[in-house]
VEXPA-343549 format. One record per residue: residue number from 1; x, y, z of N, C-alpha, C, O in turn. Coordinates in steps of 0.05 Angstrom, whole numbers, plus 32768, in hexadecimal, padded with zeros to 4 digits. Atoms other than C-alpha are relative to their C-alpha. Layout:
VEXPA-343549
NUM	X	Y	Z	X	Y	Z	X	Y	Z	X	Y	Z
...
//
This chain:
VEXPA-343549
1	8007	7FEA	8010	7FFF	8002	7FF4	8011	8019	8006	800A	802E	7FFB
2	7FFB	7FE3	7FFF	8031	8038	800F	800F	8001	7FEA	8010	8018	7FE3
3	7FFD	7FFC	8012	8059	8022	7FCD	7FEB	800F	7FF6	7FE9	8027	7FF2
4	8022	7FFE	8016	8017	8026	7FAA	8009	802D	8004	8012	8041	7FF9
5	8004	7FD4	7FED	8010	8074	7FD9	8015	800C	7FF6	8015	8023	7FEE
6	7FEA	7FDF	800C	805A	8088	7FC1	8005	7FFF	7FD5	8015	800C	7FC8
7	8002	8004	801E	804F	8078	7F73	7FE4	800A	7FF5	7FE5	8017	7FE0
8	8013	7FEE	7FF4	800D	8091	7F7B	7FEF	7FED	7FEA	7FDA	7FF3	7FE0
9	800E	801C	8017	7FFD	8047	7F49	7FF2	7FEE	8016	8001	7FE3	8027
10	8016	8006	7FED	7FB8	8029	7F73	8004	7FEA	7FEB	800F	7FD6	7FF3
11	800F	8015	800B	7FA6	8000	7F38	8012	7FED	8001	8017	7FEB	7FE8
12	7FEC	801A	7FFC	7FDB	7FC4	7F47	7FF3	7FFA	8012	7FF7	7FE2	8019
13	7FFF	8001	7FDD	7FBC	7FCC	7F8B	7FE2	7FF4	8004	7FCF	8000	7FF8
14	801F	800D	8008	7F7B	7FA0	7F93	7FFE	7FFA	801C	8010	7FEE	8028
15	8005	8006	7FEC	7F58	7F9F	7FD2	7FE3	7FFD	800C	7FCD	8008	8010
16	8023	800E	7FFD	7F2D	7F6E	7FE6	7FF5	7FFF	8023	8005	8000	8036
17	8009	7FFF	7FE2	7F05	7F6E	8029	801B	7FE5	8011	8028	7FE7	8026
18	7FEF	8018	7FF6	7F2E	7F26	802F	8017	8005	800F	8021	7FFE	8024
19	7FE1	7FFF	8003	7F6A	7F41	8021	8006	801D	8021	8016	801D	8033
20	8003	7FF5	7FF0	7F5B	7F7A	804D	8008	7FFF	8026	8016	800B	8037
21	8003	8007	7FE7	7F45	7F53	808A	801B	7FEF	8007	801B	7FE6	801E
22	7FED	800C	7FF7	7F8C	7F2F	8087	800E	8017	800F	8012	8019	8027
23	7FEF	7FEE	7FED	7FB3	7F6B	8092	7FF0	800E	8011	7FFB	800D	8027
24	8010	7FF8	7FDF	7F81	7F8D	80C5	800F	7FE5	8018	801F	7FE9	802A
25	7FEC	8008	7FE5	7F93	7F42	80EA	8027	7FFE	8002	8030	7FFB	8019
26	7FF6	7FFF	7FFF	7FD3	7F43	80DB	800A	800C	8008	8021	8004	800C
27	7FF9	7FE7	7FF2	7FDD	7F88	80FD	7FF6	8000	8022	8002	8005	8036
28	8006	8002	7FDD	7FB4	7F7E	813C	800F	7FE2	800A	8023	7FE1	8018
29	7FE9	800A	7FF3	7FC5	7F37	8145	8014	7FEC	7FF5	8011	7FD4	7FF3
30	7FE8	8008	8008	8009	7F2D	812A	8010	800F	800F	8022	8003	801C
31	7FE9	7FEC	7FF6	802D	7F75	8144	7FF4	8004	801A	8003	7FFB	802C
32	8009	7FFD	7FF9	7FFB	7F8A	8170	800B	7FE6	8018	8020	7FE2	8024
33	8001	8015	7FE3	7FEE	7F4F	81A4	8012	7FF3	7FFB	801A	7FEC	8012
34	7FEA	8008	7FF9	8027	7F31	8193	8006	800C	800C	7FFF	800E	8023
35	7FE5	7FF3	7FFB	8059	7F5A	8199	7FFE	8005	8024	8012	8005	8032
36	7FFE	7FED	7FE9	8034	7F76	81E1	8005	7FED	8013	800F	7FF3	8029
37	7FF8	801F	7FF2	8038	7F25	81F9	8018	7FFE	8000	8022	7FF2	8013
38	7FF0	800B	8004	8072	7F23	81E2	800A	8010	8019	8008	8002	802D
39	7FEC	7FF2	7FFC	809A	7F5C	8204	7FF1	7FF7	801F	8002	7FEE	802F
40	800B	8002	7FEC	8064	7F53	8241	8014	7FDC	800F	801D	7FDD	8026
41	7FFD	8010	7FFE	807E	7F07	8243	8027	800E	8003	8033	8007	8018
42	7FE5	800E	7FE8	80CC	7F15	824D	8000	8011	8010	8017	800F	8019
43	7FFC	7FFD	7FEC	80C3	7F40	827E	7FF3	7FF0	801C	7FF1	7FF9	8033
44	8011	8013	7FDF	809F	7F04	82B0	800D	7FDD	7FF7	800F	7FCA	8007
45	7FF4	801E	8006	80BE	7EC3	8289	8019	8007	7FF7	801E	801B	7FEA
46	7FEC	8003	800D	8108	7EAE	827F	7FF9	800A	7FE2	7FE3	800D	7FD9
47	7FF8	8003	801B	811E	7EB9	823C	7FFE	7FF2	7FF1	7FFB	7FF6	7FD9
48	7FEF	8010	8007	812C	7E80	8238	7FE6	7FF0	7FEF	7FEA	7FE6	7FD9
49	8018	8008	8001	80DB	7E65	8235	7FFE	800F	7FE6	8001	8004	7FD0
50	7FFD	7FEB	8017	80D1	7EB4	820B	7FFD	7FF3	7FE6	7FEB	7FF4	7FD5
51	7FF4	7FF1	8025	80FA	7EA2	81CB	7FF5	7FDB	7FE9	7FFA	7FD3	7FD2
52	8007	8026	8011	80D3	7E4C	81C0	7FED	800D	7FEE	7FE8	7FFD	7FDB
53	801A	7FEF	800E	8098	7E84	819D	8003	7FFB	7FE6	7FF5	7FF3	7FD3
54	7FF3	8009	801C	80CA	7E82	8169	8004	7FE2	7FEC	8003	7FE2	7FD4
55	800A	801F	8008	80C9	7E33	815A	7FEA	7FFA	7FF8	7FE2	7FED	7FE5
56	8024	800F	8005	8081	7E2B	8164	7FEC	8005	7FE6	7FD8	7FFC	7FDB
57	801E	7FF3	8017	806E	7E61	8131	7FF9	7FF6	7FF0	7FE1	7FF2	7FEB
58	800E	801A	8014	8075	7E35	80FC	7FF7	7FEB	7FFF	7FEA	7FE5	7FEB
59	8018	801A	7FFA	8057	7DF3	8117	7FE1	8017	7FFE	7FCD	800B	7FF5
60	8020	7FFD	7FFA	8017	7E20	811F	7FFF	800B	7FDF	7FEF	8004	7FCE
61	8009	7FF7	8020	8021	7E47	80DA	7FF5	7FE3	7FED	7FE5	7FE5	7FDB
62	7FF8	8009	8015	802F	7DFE	80BD	7FDB	7FF9	8002	7FD1	7FF6	7FEC
63	8018	8019	7FF3	7FE6	7DDD	80DB	7FF5	801E	7FF6	7FE9	801E	7FE1
64	8019	7FFD	8014	7FC6	7E17	80CC	7FFB	7FFC	7FEF	7FEB	7FEA	7FE9
65	7FF8	800A	802B	7FD2	7E19	8081	7FF1	7FE3	7FF5	7FE4	7FDF	7FE1
66	8015	8015	8003	7FB5	7DD4	808B	7FE7	8004	8001	7FD8	7FFF	7FEE
67	8016	7FF7	7FF3	7F7C	7DEB	80B0	7FF0	800D	7FEC	7FDC	8003	7FE0
68	8014	7FEB	8010	7F65	7E26	8089	7FF8	7FF7	7FE0	7FE1	7FF4	7FD7
69	7FEF	7FFF	8019	7F88	7E19	8043	8006	7FE4	7FF9	8014	7FDE	7FE6
70	8002	802A	8007	7F84	7DC9	8041	801E	7FFE	7FF6	8021	7FEA	7FE8
71	7FE0	7FFF	8003	7FD2	7DD2	8036	800F	7FE2	800A	8013	7FE0	8022
72	7FFC	8014	8000	7FEC	7D8B	8031	8022	7FFE	8017	8038	8009	8016
73	7FF1	7FFE	7FEC	800B	7D6F	8078	800B	7FE4	8000	7FFA	7FD2	8004
74	7FF5	8022	8001	803E	7D27	8071	8008	8007	8011	8003	801C	801D
75	8008	8009	7FF0	8055	7D0D	809B	8024	7FFD	800E	802C	7FF2	8023
76	7FED	7FF2	7FED	80A0	7D2E	80A2	7FF3	801C	7FFE	8007	8029	7FFD
77	8010	7FED	7FF5	8075	7D68	80AB	7FFE	8004	8022	8007	8012	8034
78	8003	8010	7FDF	8061	7D4A	80EA	8009	7FEC	800F	7FFB	7FE2	8020
79	7FE8	8003	7FF6	809A	7D2A	8100	8004	8014	800D	7FFD	8018	8024
80	7FE5	7FE0	7FFC	80C8	7D6F	80FF	7FE9	800B	800E	7FF2	8015	8023
81	8010	7FEC	7FE9	8082	7D92	8123	8000	7FF0	8010	7FFF	8000	8023
82	8003	8012	7FE7	8080	7D54	815B	8025	801A	800B	8027	8030	8016
83	7FEE	7FF1	7FF6	80D2	7D66	8161	8002	801C	800F	8011	801F	8022
84	7FF3	7FED	7FFF	80CE	7DAC	8166	7FE6	8003	8018	7FF5	8008	802B
85	8014	8001	7FF4	8089	7DAE	8193	8013	7FE6	801F	800E	7FE7	8037
86	7FFA	8005	7FE3	80B5	7D7E	81C1	8012	8002	800B	8018	7FFA	8021
87	7FDF	7FF5	7FED	80F6	7D9A	81CE	7FF0	8023	7FF6	8001	8036	7FF4
88	7FFE	7FE4	7FEF	80CF	7DDF	81D0	7FEF	7FFF	8028	7FF0	800F	803B
89	800D	8011	7FE7	80A2	7DB3	820E	8024	7FF9	8011	8029	8009	8023
90	7FEA	8002	7FF6	80E7	7D9D	8226	800D	8029	8009	8014	8033	801E
91	7FF3	7FE1	7FFA	8101	7DEB	8224	7FE9	8008	8018	7FF4	8014	802B
92	8016	7FE8	7FF4	80C4	7E09	824B	8002	7FE8	801B	7FFE	7FF5	8030
93	8005	800C	7FF0	80C4	7DCA	827B	8012	8003	800E	8009	7FFD	8024
94	7FE2	7FFE	7FFC	8107	7DD5	828F	8004	8015	8022	7FFE	802A	802D
95	7FF9	7FEA	7FDA	811B	7DF0	82D8	8010	8017	8000	8028	8013	7FFA
96	7FEF	7FF6	8009	8136	7E2F	82D5	8010	800E	8025	8004	8019	8037
97	7FF7	7FFE	7FEE	8163	7E39	830A	8020	8012	8001	8037	800D	7FF8
98	7FF3	7FE4	7FFD	8181	7E87	8325	801C	7FF6	8004	8021	7FE1	8010
99	7FEB	7FFD	7FFF	81C4	7E91	831D	8006	800B	801E	7FF2	8019	8022
100	7FF0	7FF1	7FE7	81E8	7EAB	836A	8002	801A	7FF0	8006	8017	7FD8
101	7FFC	7FE8	7FFF	81ED	7EF9	8365	8024	7FFF	800A	802E	7FF8	801F
102	7FED	7FEF	7FE5	8230	7F15	8371	7FF4	801D	8011	7FE5	802F	8009
103	7FF8	7FEA	7FED	8236	7F44	83A9	7FF5	8016	7FF1	7FF2	8011	7FD9
104	800A	7FEC	800D	8219	7F89	8397	8022	8011	8000	802C	8018	8016
105	7FED	7FEC	8000	8257	7FB1	8388	7FFA	8025	800E	7FE7	8034	800E
106	8004	7FDF	7FEF	826B	7FF7	83B3	7FFB	8003	7FEC	7FFB	7FF2	7FDA
107	8006	7FE9	800E	8258	8031	8392	8017	8010	8002	801D	8015	801A
108	7FEC	7FF7	8007	8294	8054	837A	7FF7	8022	7FF5	7FE9	8027	7FE2
109	800C	7FDF	7FFA	828C	80A7	8385	800E	8002	7FE5	8023	7FF7	7FDE
110	7FE8	7FE8	8020	82A2	80D2	833A	8012	800E	800B	8015	8013	8023
111	7FE3	7FF2	7FEA	82E0	80F4	8346	7FF4	8019	7FEB	7FEB	8018	7FD4
112	8009	7FDE	801F	82CF	814A	832A	802A	7FFC	7FFE	803D	7FEE	8005
113	7FEA	7FF3	801A	8306	8170	82FB	800E	8010	8022	8022	801E	8021
//
């Protein structure tokens, strides 16, 4: 849309209700909700667990493609997805031990000129 606006050439841009709905879904679901949730999780959950979203997203996308667009899912996709899900389960179920923090360093006063 920005390129069409910059070139003032809207003849190639076709806006259907389905296309506008898809863009709205990506903006609201993918950006606002997804990013806000990610930032909140970074403050409340260990980073190793938050980072597992990057592994789960492709699995979800593959199965949404199968469910919505009737894309084929073969034994390789199923086995790969199983490995990813099992790995994420192992990471998220692992006990996180807090490292002992070194004693606080003494404060140093600034030296004037």
